[in-house]
KOLKEDO-641939 format. One record per residue (C-alpha): residue in three letters; x negated, y negated, z negated; residue number from 0. Coordinates in Angstrom, 3 decimals. Layout:
residues N
<rec residu="ala" east="X" north="Y" up="Z" num="NUM"/>
...
This chain:
residues 106
<rec residu="unk" east="36.344" north="-8.148" up="2.457" num="0"/>
<rec residu="unk" east="37.170" north="-6.846" up="5.888" num="1"/>
<rec residu="unk" east="35.667" north="-3.508" up="6.942" num="2"/>
<rec residu="unk" east="33.956" north="-5.020" up="9.993" num="3"/>
<rec residu="unk" east="32.039" north="-7.377" up="7.670" num="4"/>
<rec residu="unk" east="31.276" north="-4.668" up="5.115" num="5"/>
<rec residu="unk" east="29.292" north="-2.360" up="7.411" num="6"/>
<rec residu="unk" east="26.593" north="-4.906" up="8.379" num="7"/>
<rec residu="unk" east="26.414" north="-6.104" up="4.768" num="8"/>
<rec residu="unk" east="25.920" north="-2.546" up="3.518" num="9"/>
<rec residu="unk" east="23.231" north="-1.960" up="6.147" num="10"/>
<rec residu="unk" east="21.331" north="-5.117" up="5.218" num="11"/>
<rec residu="unk" east="21.606" north="-4.292" up="1.507" num="12"/>
<rec residu="unk" east="20.228" north="-0.801" up="2.134" num="13"/>
<rec residu="unk" east="17.304" north="-2.134" up="4.153" num="14"/>
<rec residu="unk" east="16.476" north="-4.693" up="1.480" num="15"/>
<rec residu="unk" east="16.567" north="-2.024" up="-1.217" num="16"/>
<rec residu="unk" east="14.258" north="0.220" up="0.817" num="17"/>
<rec residu="unk" east="11.883" north="-2.694" up="1.280" num="18"/>
<rec residu="unk" east="11.841" north="-3.425" up="-2.427" num="19"/>
<rec residu="unk" east="11.101" north="0.210" up="-3.229" num="20"/>
<rec residu="unk" east="8.257" north="0.224" up="-0.705" num="21"/>
<rec residu="unk" east="6.864" north="-2.992" up="-2.176" num="22"/>
<rec residu="unk" east="6.789" north="-1.563" up="-5.699" num="23"/>
<rec residu="unk" east="4.447" north="1.242" up="-4.627" num="24"/>
<rec residu="unk" east="1.077" north="-0.132" up="-5.664" num="25"/>
<rec residu="unk" east="-2.372" north="1.451" up="-5.665" num="26"/>
<rec residu="unk" east="-2.819" north="0.450" up="-9.318" num="27"/>
<rec residu="unk" east="-0.366" north="3.286" up="-10.104" num="28"/>
<rec residu="unk" east="-2.772" north="5.870" up="-8.646" num="29"/>
<rec residu="unk" east="-5.606" north="7.862" up="-10.166" num="30"/>
<rec residu="unk" east="-7.042" north="8.810" up="-6.771" num="31"/>
<rec residu="unk" east="-8.337" north="5.874" up="-4.733" num="32"/>
<rec residu="unk" east="-7.548" north="5.489" up="-1.064" num="33"/>
<rec residu="unk" east="-11.209" north="6.230" up="-0.237" num="34"/>
<rec residu="unk" east="-11.178" north="9.430" up="-2.323" num="35"/>
<rec residu="unk" east="-7.911" north="10.548" up="-0.738" num="36"/>
<rec residu="unk" east="-9.264" north="9.771" up="2.752" num="37"/>
<rec residu="unk" east="-12.279" north="12.000" up="2.074" num="38"/>
<rec residu="unk" east="-9.941" north="14.818" up="0.980" num="39"/>
<rec residu="unk" east="-7.760" north="14.377" up="4.095" num="40"/>
<rec residu="unk" east="-10.743" north="14.321" up="6.459" num="41"/>
<rec residu="unk" east="-12.117" north="17.505" up="4.880" num="42"/>
<rec residu="unk" east="-8.855" north="19.173" up="5.975" num="43"/>
<rec residu="unk" east="-9.197" north="17.935" up="9.584" num="44"/>
<rec residu="unk" east="-12.787" north="18.488" up="10.789" num="45"/>
<rec residu="unk" east="-14.036" north="15.803" up="13.214" num="46"/>
<rec residu="unk" east="-10.868" north="13.787" up="12.557" num="47"/>
<rec residu="unk" east="-10.509" north="10.024" up="12.516" num="48"/>
<rec residu="unk" east="-7.938" north="8.260" up="10.350" num="49"/>
<rec residu="unk" east="-5.632" north="6.153" up="12.519" num="50"/>
<rec residu="unk" east="-3.119" north="5.037" up="9.872" num="51"/>
<rec residu="unk" east="-2.722" north="5.337" up="6.144" num="52"/>
<rec residu="unk" east="-0.258" north="4.259" up="3.520" num="53"/>
<rec residu="unk" east="0.686" north="4.769" up="-0.092" num="54"/>
<rec residu="unk" east="4.260" north="5.958" up="-0.458" num="55"/>
<rec residu="unk" east="6.680" north="7.859" up="-2.630" num="56"/>
<rec residu="unk" east="7.886" north="11.066" up="-1.076" num="57"/>
<rec residu="unk" east="10.043" north="13.648" up="-2.828" num="58"/>
<rec residu="unk" east="9.374" north="11.867" up="-6.120" num="59"/>
<rec residu="unk" east="5.579" north="12.003" up="-5.744" num="60"/>
<rec residu="unk" east="3.225" north="9.119" up="-5.160" num="61"/>
<rec residu="unk" east="1.117" north="10.125" up="-2.156" num="62"/>
<rec residu="unk" east="-1.515" north="8.804" up="0.179" num="63"/>
<rec residu="unk" east="-0.364" north="9.600" up="3.713" num="64"/>
<rec residu="unk" east="-2.951" north="9.749" up="6.507" num="65"/>
<rec residu="unk" east="-2.438" north="10.096" up="10.258" num="66"/>
<rec residu="unk" east="-5.578" north="11.793" up="11.526" num="67"/>
<rec residu="unk" east="-6.515" north="12.022" up="15.215" num="68"/>
<rec residu="unk" east="-8.693" north="14.877" up="16.463" num="69"/>
<rec residu="unk" east="-10.910" north="14.687" up="19.563" num="70"/>
<rec residu="unk" east="-9.651" north="16.716" up="22.508" num="71"/>
<rec residu="unk" east="-5.969" north="16.596" up="21.558" num="72"/>
<rec residu="unk" east="-3.152" north="14.066" up="21.568" num="73"/>
<rec residu="unk" east="-1.685" north="15.581" up="18.410" num="74"/>
<rec residu="unk" east="-1.820" north="13.735" up="15.097" num="75"/>
<rec residu="unk" east="-2.318" north="15.634" up="11.847" num="76"/>
<rec residu="unk" east="-0.462" north="14.009" up="8.972" num="77"/>
<rec residu="unk" east="-2.136" north="14.850" up="5.674" num="78"/>
<rec residu="unk" east="-0.432" north="13.900" up="2.402" num="79"/>
<rec residu="unk" east="-2.629" north="13.727" up="-0.694" num="80"/>
<rec residu="unk" east="-1.138" north="13.467" up="-4.194" num="81"/>
<rec residu="unk" east="-2.277" north="10.052" up="-5.481" num="82"/>
<rec residu="unk" east="-2.469" north="11.331" up="-9.068" num="83"/>
<rec residu="unk" east="-4.098" north="14.766" up="-8.723" num="84"/>
<rec residu="unk" east="-5.866" north="14.610" up="-5.346" num="85"/>
<rec residu="unk" east="-4.123" north="17.805" up="-4.246" num="86"/>
<rec residu="unk" east="-3.076" north="18.129" up="-0.615" num="87"/>
<rec residu="unk" east="0.710" north="18.403" up="-0.794" num="88"/>
<rec residu="unk" east="1.538" north="18.602" up="2.917" num="89"/>
<rec residu="unk" east="-0.082" north="18.934" up="6.317" num="90"/>
<rec residu="unk" east="1.991" north="18.456" up="9.455" num="91"/>
<rec residu="unk" east="0.933" north="18.518" up="13.099" num="92"/>
<rec residu="unk" east="2.793" north="15.870" up="15.072" num="93"/>
<rec residu="unk" east="2.819" north="16.302" up="18.836" num="94"/>
<rec residu="unk" east="3.469" north="13.277" up="21.064" num="95"/>
<rec residu="unk" east="6.930" north="14.729" up="21.771" num="96"/>
<rec residu="unk" east="7.706" north="15.044" up="18.057" num="97"/>
<rec residu="unk" east="6.539" north="11.473" up="17.398" num="98"/>
<rec residu="unk" east="8.710" north="10.199" up="20.256" num="99"/>
<rec residu="unk" east="11.725" north="12.045" up="18.842" num="100"/>
<rec residu="unk" east="11.094" north="10.480" up="15.416" num="101"/>
<rec residu="unk" east="10.785" north="7.022" up="16.978" num="102"/>
<rec residu="unk" east="14.058" north="7.567" up="18.857" num="103"/>
<rec residu="unk" east="15.813" north="8.309" up="15.528" num="104"/>
<rec residu="unk" east="14.710" north="4.934" up="14.172" num="105"/>
């Protein structure tokens, strides 16, 4: 196979594999429901509103990830809740500039 054909093939294969991994993450594998995890996340961000949420594997852990908006700021607080224990495993403040930089990397 020629190298110029290999690169796109490798890229497509990688994307398909990532999609399959994402599809195998299922809420039946959790002990903490999405609603329970949302309550935990919102307790961490007073007056927050959940804008997005997803179940994902990160650093080998199954987590509920919530993007929480807070009145009076354009920042988003990402709160990751362990889907097995209910423990908050990460909290990250994402400014509009940081989100734009992440989008530019994609």
